[in-house]
PAZAPA-4460 file (N, C-alpha, C; in steps of 0.05 Angstrom, whole numbers, plus 32768, in hexadecimal, padded with zeros to 4 digits):
% residues 272
    n_x    n_y    n_z   ca_x   ca_y   ca_z    c_x    c_y    c_z   seq   type   mol
   868C   8CD1   8982   867C   8CD2   899B   868E   8CD6   89B3     1      M     A
   8687   8CE9   89C4   8698   8CEF   89DA   8688   8CED   89F4     2      R     A
   8693   8CE0   8A09   8686   8CDD   8A23   8697   8CEA   8A38     3      A     A
   868B   8CF9   8A49   8699   8D07   8A5F   868C   8D00   8A7A     4      E     A
   869C   8CFD   8A8E   8694   8CF7   8AA9   86A0   8D0B   8ABC     5      Q     A
   8691   8D14   8ACF   869B   8D27   8AE3   868D   8D23   8AFD     6      S     A
   8699   8D2C   8B13   868E   8D29   8B2E   8696   8D42   8B3E     7      A     A
   8684   8D4A   8B50   8689   8D61   8B62   8684   8D59   8B7F     8      W     A
   8693   8D64   8B90   8690   8D60   8BAD   8690   8D7C   8BBA     9      L     A
   867A   8D82   8BC8   8677   8D9C   8BD5   8672   8D98   8BF3    10      T     A
   8680   8DA6   8C04   867E   8DA4   8C21   8675   8DBF   8C2B    11      L     A
   865E   8DC0   8C39   8653   8DD8   8C44   8652   8DD6   8C62    12      T     A
   865E   8DE9   8C70   865E   8DEA   8C8D   864E   8E02   8C96    13      V     A
   8637   8DFE   8CA4   8626   8E15   8CAB   8630   8E23   8CC5    14      P     A
   8645   8E34   8CC2   864F   8E42   8CD9   863B   8E58   8CE2    15      F     A
   862A   8E61   8CD0   8617   8E76   8CD8   8604   8E6D   8CED    16      D     A
   85FD   8E53   8CED   85EA   8E49   8D02   85F7   8E47   8D1D    17      R     A
   8612   8E43   8D1D   861F   8E42   8D37   8621   8E5D   8D44    18      L     A
   8622   8E72   8D33   8623   8E8E   8D3E   8608   8E9A   8D42    19      A     A
   85F3   8E8C   8D3B   85D8   8E98   8D3E   85D1   8E9B   8D5B    20      A     A
   85C4   8EB1   8D63   85BC   8EB4   8D80   85A7   8EA0   8D88    21      P     A
   85A8   8E98   8DA0   8594   8E86   8DAB   8583   8E94   8DBF    22      R     A
   8569   8E8E   8DBF   8556   8E9A   8DD1   8556   8E8B   8DEB    23      T     A
   8557   8E99   8E01   8557   8E8D   8E1C   853D   8E96   8E29    24      V     A
   852D   8E83   8E32   8514   8E89   8E40   8518   8E89   8E5D    25      T     A
   8514   8E9F   8E6A   8517   8EA1   8E87   84FD   8E99   8E95    26      A     A
   8500   8E87   8EA7   84E8   8E7D   8EB5   84E5   8E8C   8ECF    27      S     A
   84CD   8E93   8ED5   84C7   8EA1   8EEE   84C7   8E8E   8F05    28      L     A
   84CD   8E98   8F1D   84CC   8E86   8F35   84B0   8E7B   8F38    29      P     A
   84AF   8E63   8F44   8495   8E56   8F47   8483   8E65   8F5A    30      A     A
   848F   8E70   8F6F   847F   8E7E   8F82   8473   8E97   8F76    31      A     A
   8483   8EA5   8F65   8478   8EBE   8F59   8463   8EB8   8F44    32      A     A
   8466   8EA2   8F36   8452   8E9B   8F21   8438   8E91   8F2D    33      S     A
   843A   8E83   8F43   8422   8E78   8F4F   8413   8E8C   8F61    34      N     A
   8421   8EA1   8F69   8414   8EB5   8F7B   8401   8EC6   8F6C    35      A     A
   83EA   8ECA   8F76   83D5   8EDA   8F6A   83CC   8EEE   8F7F    36      V     A
   83D0   8F08   8F79   83C9   8F1D   8F8C   83AB   8F22   8F8B    37      A     A
   839D   8F20   8FA1   8380   8F26   8FA0   837B   8F44   8F9D    38      P     A
   8367   8F4B   8F8D   8361   8F67   8F89   8353   8F72   8FA2    39      S     A
   8355   8F8D   8FA3   834A   8F9A   8FBB   832B   8F98   8FBC    40      A     A
   831E   8F99   8FA5   8301   8F99   8FA5   82F5   8F7D   8FA2    41      G     A
   8307   8F69   8FA0   82FC   8F4E   8F9C   82F2   8F44   8FB7    42      A     A
   82DD   8F36   8FB5   82D1   8F2A   8FCD   82CF   8F0C   8FCA    43      S     A
   82D4   8EFE   8FDF   82D3   8EE1   8FDE   82B6   8ED8   8FDD    44      T     A
   82B0   8EC3   8FCD   8295   8EBA   8FCC   828D   8EAE   8FE6    45      P     A
   8274   8EB2   8FEE   826C   8EA6   9008   826B   8E88   9006    46      P     A
   8274   8E7C   901B   8275   8E5F   901C   8259   8E54   9020    47      S     A
   8253   8E3E   9013   8239   8E33   9016   8235   8E27   9031    48      S     A
   821D   8E29   903A   8217   8E1F   9055   8217   8E00   9054    49      A     A
   821D   8DF4   906B   821E   8DD6   906B   8203   8DCA   9065    50      P     A
   81ED   8DD8   906C   81D3   8DCC   9067   81CB   8DCE   9049    51      N     A
   81D8   8DE1   903B   81D0   8DE5   901E   81E2   8DD5   900B    52      A     A
   81F4   8DC5   9016   8206   8DB5   9005   81F6   8DA1   8FF5    53      A     A
   8200   8D9C   8FDD   81F2   8D89   8FCB   81F7   8D6D   8FD6    54      A     A
   81E3   8D5C   8FD4   81E6   8D41   8FDF   81FB   8D32   8FCF    55      P     A
   820C   8D24   8FDD   8222   8D14   8FD1   8216   8CFB   8FC5    56      E     A
   8220   8CF3   8FAD   8216   8CDA   8FA1   821E   8CC2   8FB2    57      P     A
   820E   8CAE   8FB1   8215   8C96   8FC1   822F   8C8A   8FB8    58      P     A
   823E   8C80   8FCB   8257   8C73   8FC5   8252   8C58   8FB7    59      E     A
   8263   8C52   8FA3   825F   8C38   8F96   8267   8C22   8FA9    60      P     A
   825C   8C0B   8FA4   8262   8BF4   8FB5   827F   8BEB   8FB2    61      P     A
   8289   8BDE   8FC6   82A4   8BD4   8FC5   82A7   8BBF   8FAF    62      E     A
   82BC   8BC0   8F9F   82BF   8BAC   8F8A   82C5   8B91   8F96    63      P     A
   82B9   8B7D   8F8A   82BE   8B62   8F93   82D0   8B53   8F81    64      S     A
   82E7   8B60   8F7B   82FB   8B54   8F69   8315   8B51   8F78    65      L     A
   8323   8B3B   8F72   833D   8B36   8F7E   8354   8B40   8F6D    66      G     A
   836C   8B3B   8F77   8384   8B44   8F68   8386   8B36   8F4D    67      F     A
   837E   8B1D   8F4C   8380   8B0E   8F33   836E   8B1A   8F1F    68      K     A
   8355   8B21   8F26   8342   8B2C   8F14   834A   8B48   8F0B    69      E     A
   8355   8B58   8F1E   835E   8B73   8F16   8376   8B72   8F04    70      L     A
   8388   8B5F   8F08   839F   8B5C   8EF6   8396   8B54   8EDA    71      A     A
   8382   8B43   8ED8   8377   8B3B   8EBE   836A   8B53   8EB1    72      A     A
   835C   8B63   8EC0   834F   8B7B   8EB5   8364   8B8F   8EAB    73      F     A
   837A   8B93   8EBA   838F   8BA6   8EB2   839D   8B9C   8E99    74      S     A
   83A2   8B82   8E97   83AE   8B77   8E7F   839C   8B7B   8E67    75      D     A
   8382   8B77   8E6A   8370   8B7B   8E54   836F   8B98   8E4C    76      F     A
   8371   8BAA   8E5F   8371   8BC7   8E59   8389   8BCE   8E48    77      T     A
   83A0   8BC4   8E4F   83B8   8BC9   8E3F   83B6   8BBF   8E23    78      R     A
   83AA   8BA7   8E20   83A7   8B9C   8E05   8392   8BAD   8DF5    79      R     A
   837E   8BB7   8E03   836A   8BC7   8DF5   8377   8BE2   8DEC    80      A     A
   8389   8BED   8DFC   8396   8C06   8DF4   83A8   8C01   8DDC    81      I     A
   83B7   8BEA   8DDD   83C8   8BE3   8DC6   83B7   8BDF   8DAC    82      A     A
   83A0   8BD3   8DAF   838F   8BCF   8D97   8384   8BE9   8D8D    83      A     A
   837D   8BFC   8D9F   8373   8C16   8D96   8389   8C26   8D88    84      A     A
   83A2   8C25   8D93   83B8   8C33   8D86   83BE   8C27   8D6A    85      L     A
   83BD   8C0D   8D69   83C1   8C00   8D4F   83AB   8C07   8D3B    86      S     A
   8392   8C09   8D44   837D   8C10   8D32   837F   8C2D   8D29    87      A     A
   838A   8C3E   8D3A   838D   8C5A   8D32   83A6   8C5F   8D22    88      A     A
   83B8   8C4B   8D1F   83D1   8C4F   8D0F   83E5   8C60   8D1D    89      G     A
   83E6   8C60   8D38   83F9   8C71   8D46   8416   8C68   8D41    90      A     A
   841B   8C4E   8D40   8436   8C44   8D3B   8441   8C4B   8D20    91      G     A
   8430   8C4A   8D0C   8439   8C51   8CF1   8440   8C6F   8CEE    92      A     A
   842F   8C7F   8CFB   8435   8C9C   8CFB   844F   8CA3   8D09    93      D     A
   8454   8C96   8D20   846D   8C9B   8D2E   8485   8C92   8D1F    94      R     A
   8483   8C7B   8D12   849A   8C71   8D02   849F   8C84   8CEA    95      A     A
   848A   8C8F   8CDE   848E   8CA1   8CC7   849B   8CBB   8CD0    96      R     A
   8495   8CC5   8CE8   84A1   8CDD   8CF1   84BD   8CD9   8CFA    97      L     A
   84C4   8CC1   8D03   84DF   8CBC   8D0D   84F2   8CB1   8CF7    98      D     A
   84EA   8CB1   8CDE   84FB   8CA6   8CC9   8512   8CB9   8CC3    99      S     A
   852A   8CAF   8CC0   8542   8CC0   8CBC   8543   8CCA   8C9F   100      P     A
   8533   8CDE   8C98   8533   8CE8   8C7D   854A   8CFA   8C77   101      S     A
   8559   8D03   8C8B   8570   8D15   8C86   8587   8D06   8C79   102      A     A
   8588   8CEB   8C7B   859D   8CDC   8C6E   8599   8CD8   8C51   103      L     A
   8581   8CDE   8C47   857C   8CDA   8C2A   8587   8CF2   8C1B   104      L     A
   8593   8CED   8C04   859E   8D03   8BF4   8589   8D10   8BE3   105      P     A
   8590   8D27   8BD7   8580   8D34   8BC4   8589   8D2C   8BA8   106      E     A
   8578   8D1F   8B99   857E   8D15   8B7E   8577   8D29   8B69   107      L     A
   8588   8D2D   8B56   8583   8D3F   8B3F   858A   8D30   8B25   108      R     A
   8577   8D30   8B13   857A   8D23   8AFA   8574   8D37   8AE4   109      L     A
   8585   8D36   8ACE   8581   8D49   8AB8   858A   8D3C   8A9E   110      R     A
   857A   8D40   8A8A   8580   8D36   8A6F   857F   8D4E   8A5B   111      I     A
   8595   8D51   8A4D   8598   8D67   8A3A   85A0   8D5C   8A1F   112      V     A
   8592   8D65   8A0A   8599   8D5D   89EF   859F   8D77   89DF   113      R     A
   85B6   8D77   89D2   85BE   8D8F   89C3   85C6   8D88   89A6   114      N     A
   85C2   8D9A   8994   85CA   8D97   8978   85DA   8DAF   8970   115      T     A
   85ED   8DAB   895E   85FD   8DC1   8954   8605   8DBC   8937   116      D     A
   860C   8DD2   892A   8615   8DD2   890E   862E   8DE3   890C   117      Q     A
   8642   8DD8   88FE   865C   8DE6   88FC   8665   8DE6   88DF   118      A     A
   8671   8DFC   88D7   867D   8DFF   88BD   869B   8DFE   88BF   119      L     A
   86A7   8DEF   88AF   86C4   8DEC   88AF   86D0   8DF3   8894   120      R     A
   86E4   8E03   8895   86F2   8E0B   887C   8708   8DF7   8877   121      W     A
   8704   8DE8   8862   8718   8DD3   885A   8722   8DD9   883E   122      V     A
   8735   8DEB   883B   873F   8DF2   8820   874F   8DDB   8813   123      P     A
   874C   8DD9   87FA   875C   8DC6   87EA   8768   8DD5   87D3   124      T     A
   8779   8DC7   87C5   8786   8DD4   87AE   8772   8DDA   8798   125      T     A
   875F   8DC8   8795   874B   8DCD   8780   8736   8DE1   8789   126      D     A
   8730   8DE1   87A3   871A   8DF2   87AD   8724   8DFF   87C6   127      D     A
   8732   8E16   87C4   873C   8E23   87DC   8726   8E2E   87EF   128      P     A
   870E   8E30   87E5   86F9   8E3B   87F6   86E5   8E25   87FE   129      Y     A
   86EF   8E0D   8801   86DD   8DF7   8807   86D5   8DF9   8825   130      R     A
   86BB   8DF7   8829   86AF   8DF8   8844   869E   8DDF   8849   131      V     A
   86A1   8DD2   885F   8691   8DBB   8866   8680   8DC1   887E   132      T     A
   8669   8DB4   887F   8656   8DB8   8895   8655   8D9E   88A5   133      Q     A
   8656   8DA1   88C0   8655   8D8A   88D2   863D   8D8E   88E5   134      A     A
   862C   8D7A   88E5   8615   8D7B   88F8   861B   8D67   890F   135      D     A
   8614   8D70   8927   8618   8D5F   893F   8600   8D60   8952   136      G     A
   85FD   8D4B   8960   85E8   8D48   8974   85F4   8D3A   898D   137      A     A
   85EC   8D44   89A4   85F6   8D39   89BD   85E0   8D35   89D1   138      G     A
   85E5   8D23   89E4   85D2   8D1C   89F9   85E2   8D1C   8A13   139      L     A
   85D9   8D2C   8A26   85E7   8D2F   8A40   85D4   8D24   8A56   140      I     A
   85DE   8D10   8A65   85D0   8D05   8A7C   85DE   8D0D   8A95   141      L     A
   85D0   8D19   8AA7   85DD   8D23   8AC0   85CC   8D1A   8AD8   142      E     A
   85DA   8D0E   8AEB   85CE   8D05   8B04   85DF   8D0E   8B1B   143      A     A
   85D2   8D18   8B30   85E1   8D22   8B48   85D3   8D1B   8B61   144      G     A
   85E3   8D16   8B76   85D8   8D10   8B91   85E6   8D22   8BA4   145      A     A
   85D6   8D32   8BB3   85E0   8D46   8BC6   85D9   8D3D   8BE2   146      V     A
   85EE   8D38   8BF2   85EA   8D30   8C0E   85EE   8D49   8C1F   147      F     A
   85DA   8D50   8C2F   85DC   8D67   8C41   85DF   8D5C   8C5E   148      R     A
   85F9   8D59   8C65   85FE   8D4E   8C80   85F8   8D61   8C96   149      F     A
   85F5   8D7B   8C90   85EE   8D8E   8CA5   85D2   8D89   8CAF   150      D     A
   85C1   8D7C   8C9F   85A6   8D77   8CA7   85A5   8D61   8CBD   151      R     A
   85BB   8D52   8CC0   85BB   8D3E   8CD6   85BD   8D4C   8CF1   152      L     A
   85C8   8D64   8CF2   85CA   8D73   8D0B   85B0   8D82   8D10   153      V     A
   85A6   8D91   8CFC   858D   8DA0   8CFF   8582   8DA6   8CE4   154      F     A
   8568   8DA3   8CE2   855A   8DAB   8CC9   8541   8DBB   8CD1   155      A     A
   853A   8DCE   8CC0   8523   8DDF   8CC7   8509   8DCF   8CC7   156      H     A
   8508   8DB9   8CB8   84F0   8DA8   8CB9   84EC   8D9A   8CD3   157      E     A
   8501   8D98   8CE4   84FF   8D8A   8CFD   84EB   8D98   8D10   158      E     A
   84E8   8DB2   8D0E   84D5   8DC0   8D1F   84B9   8DB8   8D19   159      L     A
   84B2   8DB6   8CFF   8497   8DAD   8CF8   8493   8D90   8CFF   160      A     A
   84A7   8D7F   8CFA   84A5   8D63   8D01   84A2   8D5F   8D1F   161      V     A
   84B1   8D6F   8D2E   84AF   8D6C   8D4C   8493   8D74   8D55   162      E     A
   8487   8D89   8D49   846C   8D90   8D50   8458   8D79   8D49   163      R     A
   845C   8D6D   8D32   844B   8D57   8D2B   844F   8D3F   8D3D   164      L     A
   8468   8D3A   8D45   846E   8D24   8D58   8461   8D2A   8D73   165      R     A
   8463   8D42   8D7C   8456   8D49   8D96   8438   8D47   8D94   166      Q     A
   842C   8D50   8D7E   840F   8D4D   8D7B   8407   8D30   8D7A   167      R     A
   8416   8D1F   8D6C   8410   8D03   8D6B   8412   8CF6   8D86   168      A     A
   8426   8CFE   8D96   8429   8CF3   8DB1   8411   8CFB   8DC3   169      G     A
   8408   8D14   8DC0   83F1   8D1C   8DCF   83D8   8D0D   8DC8   170      E     A
   83D4   8D09   8DAE   83BD   8CF9   8DA5   83BF   8CDC   8DAF   171      E     A
   83D7   8CD2   8DB0   83DA   8CB6   8DBA   83D3   8CB4   8DD7   172      R     A
   83DC   8CC8   8DE7   83D5   8CC8   8E03   83B7   8CCB   8E08   173      L     A
   83AB   8CDC   8DF7   838E   8CE0   8DFA   837F   8CC6   8DF4   174      K     A
   8388   8CB8   8DDF   837B   8C9E   8DD9   837F   8C8A   8DEE   175      L     A
   8397   8C88   8DFA   839C   8C75   8E0F   838A   8C7B   8E28   176      E     A
   8389   8C95   8E2E   8378   8C9D   8E45   835B   8C98   8E40   177      A     A
   8352   8C9B   8E27   8336   8C96   8E21   832E   8C79   8E24   178      R     A
   8340   8C67   8E1A   833B   8C4B   8E1C   833B   8C42   8E39   179      V     A
   8350   8C4B   8E48   8352   8C43   8E64   833A   8C4D   8E74   180      A     A
   8331   8C66   8E6F   8319   8C70   8E7D   8300   8C61   8E76   181      E     A
   82FD   8C59   8E5C   82E6   8C4A   8E54   82E6   8C2E   8E61   182      A     A
   82FD   8C22   8E64   82FF   8C08   8E71   82F7   8C0A   8E8F   183      M     A
   8300   8C1F   8E9D   82F9   8C22   8EB9   82DB   8C29   8EBC   184      L     A
   82D0   8C39   8EAA   82B4   8C3E   8EAB   82A3   8C25   8EA6   185      D     A
   82AD   8C14   8E94   829F   8BFB   8E8F   829F   8BE9   8EA8   186      L     A
   82B5   8BE8   8EB6   82B7   8BD8   8ECE   82A4   8BE4   8EE4   187      L     A
   82A4   8BFF   8EE6   8294   8C0C   8EFA   8276   8C08   8EF4   188      R     A
   826E   8C0A   8EDA   8252   8C07   8ED3   8248   8BEB   8ED9   189      A     A
   8259   8BD7   8ED4   8251   8BBC   8ED9   824F   8BB6   8EF7   190      R     A
   8262   8BC1   8F07   8260   8BBD   8F24   8248   8BCB   8F30   191      Q     A
   8241   8BE3   8F26   822A   8BF1   8F30   8210   8BE4   8F28   192      L     A
   820F   8BD9   8F10   81F7   8BCC   8F07   81F2   8BB3   8F18   193      A     A
   8207   8BA4   8F1F   8203   8B8C   8F2E   81FF   8B91   8F4C   194      C     A
   8205   8BA9   8F55   8201   8BAF   8F71   81E4   8BB7   8F77   195      S     A
   81D4   8BBC   8F63   81B9   8BC4   8F67   81A6   8BAC   8F65   196      L     A
   818E   8BB0   8F6E   817A   8B9B   8F6C   8172   8B97   8F4F   197      D     A
   816D   8B7F   8F46   8166   8B7B   8F2A   814D   8B8A   8F21   198      P     A
   813B   8B91   8F35   8123   8BA0   8F2E   8126   8BBE   8F31   199      N     A
   813E   8BC7   8F38   8143   8BE3   8F3C   8144   8BF1   8F21   200      D     A
   8135   8C07   8F1D   8135   8C15   8F03   8151   8C21   8EFC   201      P     A
   8161   8C28   8F10   817B   8C33   8F0B   818F   8C20   8EFF   202      G     A
   8189   8C06   8F01   819B   8BF2   8EF6   819C   8BF4   8ED7   203      R     A
   8186   8BFC   8ECB   8184   8BFD   8EAD   8198   8C12   8EA3   204      V     A
   819B   8C29   8EB0   81AE   8C3D   8EA7   81CA   8C33   8EA8   205      S     A
   81D2   8C24   8EBC   81ED   8C19   8EBD   81F1   8C04   8EA7   206      H     A
   81DD   8BF4   8EA1   81E0   8BE1   8E8B   81E3   8BEF   8E70   207      I     A
   81D3   8C04   8E6C   81D6   8C13   8E53   81F1   8C21   8E51   208      L     A
   81FB   8C2B   8E67   8216   8C37   8E67   822B   8C21   8E61   209      K     A
   8227   8C0A   8E6B   823A   8BF4   8E66   823A   8BED   8E48   210      L     A
   8223   8BEB   8E3C   8221   8BE5   8E1F   822D   8BFB   8E0E   211      L     A
   8229   8C14   8E17   8234   8C2B   8E08   8252   8C2A   8E09   212      E     A
   825E   8C24   8E20   827B   8C22   8E21   8285   8C0A   8E11   213      L     A
   8276   8BF5   8E11   827E   8BDE   8E00   8280   8BE6   8DE3   214      F     A
   826C   8BF4   8DD9   826C   8BFD   8DBE   8283   8C11   8DB8   215      E     A
   8289   8C23   8DCB   829E   8C36   8DC8   82B9   8C28   8DC6   216      L     A
   82BF   8C15   8DD8   82D8   8C07   8DD8   82DB   8BF6   8DBF   217      L     A
   82C5   8BEA   8DB5   82C7   8BDB   8D9D   82CC   8BEC   8D85   218      D     A
   82C2   8C05   8D85   82C8   8C18   8D6F   82E5   8C22   8D70   219      S     A
   82EF   8C27   8D88   830A   8C31   8D8A   831F   8C1C   8D82   220      L     A
   8319   8C03   8D87   832B   8BED   8D81   8326   8BE0   8D67   221      T     A
   8314   8BEA   8D57   830D   8BDF   8D3C   8304   8BC2   8D3D   222      A     A
   82F2   8BBC   8D50   82E7   8BA2   8D52   82F6   8B8E   8D64   223      G     A
   830D   8B96   8D6E   831C   8B84   8D7F   830F   8B7E   8D99   224      W     A
   8302   8B92   8DA5   82F6   8B90   8DC0   82DF   8B7B   8DC0   225      F     A
   82CE   8B7C   8DAC   82B8   8B6A   8DAB   82C1   8B4D   8DAA   226      A     A
   82D7   8B47   8D9C   82E0   8B2C   8D9A   82ED   8B22   8DB4   227      G     A
   82F9   8B35   8DC4   8307   8B2D   8DDC   82F7   8B32   8DF5   228      Q     A
   82DF   8B3E   8DF3   82CF   8B44   8E0B   82C7   8B2B   8E1A   229      A     A
   82BF   8B15   8E0D   82B9   8AFD   8E1D   82D0   8AF3   8E2E   230      P     A
   82E8   8AF6   8E25   82FF   8AEE   8E35   8302   8B00   8E4D   231      G     A
   82FC   8B1A   8E4A   82FD   8B2C   8E61   82E9   8B24   8E76   232      L     A
   82D0   8B1F   8E6E   82BC   8B16   8E81   82C3   8AFC   8E8F   233      G     A
   82CF   8AEA   8E81   82D6   8AD0   8E8C   82ED   8AD3   8EA0   234      R     A
   8301   8AE5   8E9A   8318   8AE8   8EAB   8312   8AF8   8EC4   235      A     A
   8300   8B0C   8EC2   82FB   8B1D   8ED9   82E3   8B14   8EEA   236      V     A
   82CD   8B0C   8EDD   82B5   8B05   8EEC   82AE   8AE8   8EEA   237      W     A
   82BC   8AD8   8EDA   82B7   8ABC   8EDA   82A6   8AB1   8EC4   238      G     A
   8298   8AC2   8EB5   8287   8AB8   8E9F   8286   8ACE   8E8A   239      F     A
   8284   8AC7   8E70   8285   8ADB   8E5A   826F   8AF0   8E5B   240      P     A
   8257   8AE8   8E63   8240   8AFB   8E62   8242   8B11   8E76   241      E     A
   8256   8B11   8E88   8259   8B26   8E9C   825F   8B41   8E8F   242      A     A
   826D   8B41   8E78   8274   8B5A   8E6B   825B   8B68   8E60   243      I     A
   8245   8B5A   8E5E   822C   8B66   8E54   8219   8B6E   8E6B   244      L     A
   8222   8B6D   8E84   8212   8B76   8E9A   8205   8B5F   8EAA   245      G     A
   8209   8B46   8EA2   81FE   8B30   8EB1   820D   8B2D   8ECB   246      E     A
   81FE   8B2A   8EE1   820A   8B28   8EFB   820F   8B0B   8F04   247      C     A
   81FF   8AF9   8EFB   8201   8ADD   8F02   8205   8ACC   8EE8   248      Q     A
   8216   8AB8   8EEA   821A   8AA7   8ED2   8201   8A99   8ECA   249      P     A
   81FC   8A96   8EB1   81E3   8A88   8EA8   81E4   8A6B   8EB1   250      P     A
   81CC   8A61   8EB7   81CA   8A45   8EBF   81D1   8A33   8EA8   251      E     A
   81DF   8A1E   8EAD   81E6   8A0B   8E98   81CD   89FE   8E8D   252      P     A
   81CD   89FA   8E74   81B6   89ED   8E67   81B9   89CF   8E6A   253      V     A
   81A4   89C3   8E77   81A4   89A7   8E7B   819C   8999   8E61   254      Q     A
   81AB   8985   8E5A   81A4   8976   8E41   818A   8966   8E46   255      P     A
   817A   8963   8E32   8161   8954   8E35   8166   8937   8E3D   256      P     A
   8156   892D   8E4F   8159   8912   8E58   8152   88FE   8E42   257      A     A
   8163   88EB   8E40   815E   88D6   8E2C   8147   88C4   8E35   258      K     A
   8135   88BC   8E23   8120   88A9   8E2B   812C   888E   8E32   259      P     A
   8123   8883   8E49   812D   8869   8E51   8122   8853   8E40   260      S     A
   8133   8841   8E39   812A   882B   8E28   811B   8816   8E38   261      A     A
   8104   880E   8E2E   80F3   87FA   8E3C   80F9   87DF   8E32   262      T     A
   80FE   87CD   8E44   8104   87B1   8E3D   80E9   87A2   8E3E   263      N     A
   80E4   8791   8E2B   80CB   8781   8E2C   80CC   876E   8E44   264      P     A
   80B5   876D   8E51   80B3   875B   8E69   80AF   873F   8E5F   265      V     A
   809F   873B   8E4C   809A   8720   8E43   8095   8721   8E25   266      A     A
   809A   870B   8E17   8095   870A   8DFB   8083   86F3   8DF5   267      R     A
   806F   86F8   8DE6   805C   86E3   8DE0   8062   86DA   8DC4   268      V     A
   8069   86C0   8DC3   806F   86B5   8DA8   8056   86AC   8D9A   269      D     A
   8057   86AB   8D81   803F   86A1   8D72   803C   8683   8D77   270      D     A
   8025   867C   8D80   8020   8660   8D85   8019   8652   8D6B   271      S     A
   8021   8639   8D69   801B   862A   8D51   7FFD   8625   8D4F   272      E     A
***
């Protein structure tokens, strides 16, 4: 039985990439790119008359919140954004794209089994034409690890990974902006609902908008918002039901009065 061991070391230097031409993008001046020449036959649209202008919507009432309440609202918004990103798995996707896969080698495994037959001429004095047959079987195990250190400088897969990373960043920013906008709309809907008379029909639309945003934020955060919403109402408006459109805290429930114990005025004993 024979065992052999061998090792190879190969060093590849990509000089061809250093000599490859690079594309240079020339940027136009800002003044030339922003300038737009008007055509000779183009006519400017007539300006609308002041009397025909659309009526402006009424301005919302001034918010009755202080710095402490606004700070609590901003802190809750940041936590809601973090919960939405966690529910969407943005952190796991970013970690997977930033993993240093170029340091991992290429592994190669091979198993080979061979058989052979050999004839040997072994003459003797009695039998000068004596031939013997030898059968053999072998097993070859081969394992190799190839490290491509040139991939640490640049790899063609980096272009696709960078596009995926850029797309993931854009989706992350869109989700953050969506949650922040929903939080501001929720605050605006609650303030507008409470600025109207309780019998005003327009108040119902603001309450419905408030409940719709509540459901949207709870869906984006995978149920986190519904559990933390009472804390938001308590920190910003002073009572938990404010997040549902209530303008005044509910009246405390008075416990039922205990019946007063009556003491006997006189006791009549049994006469003998």
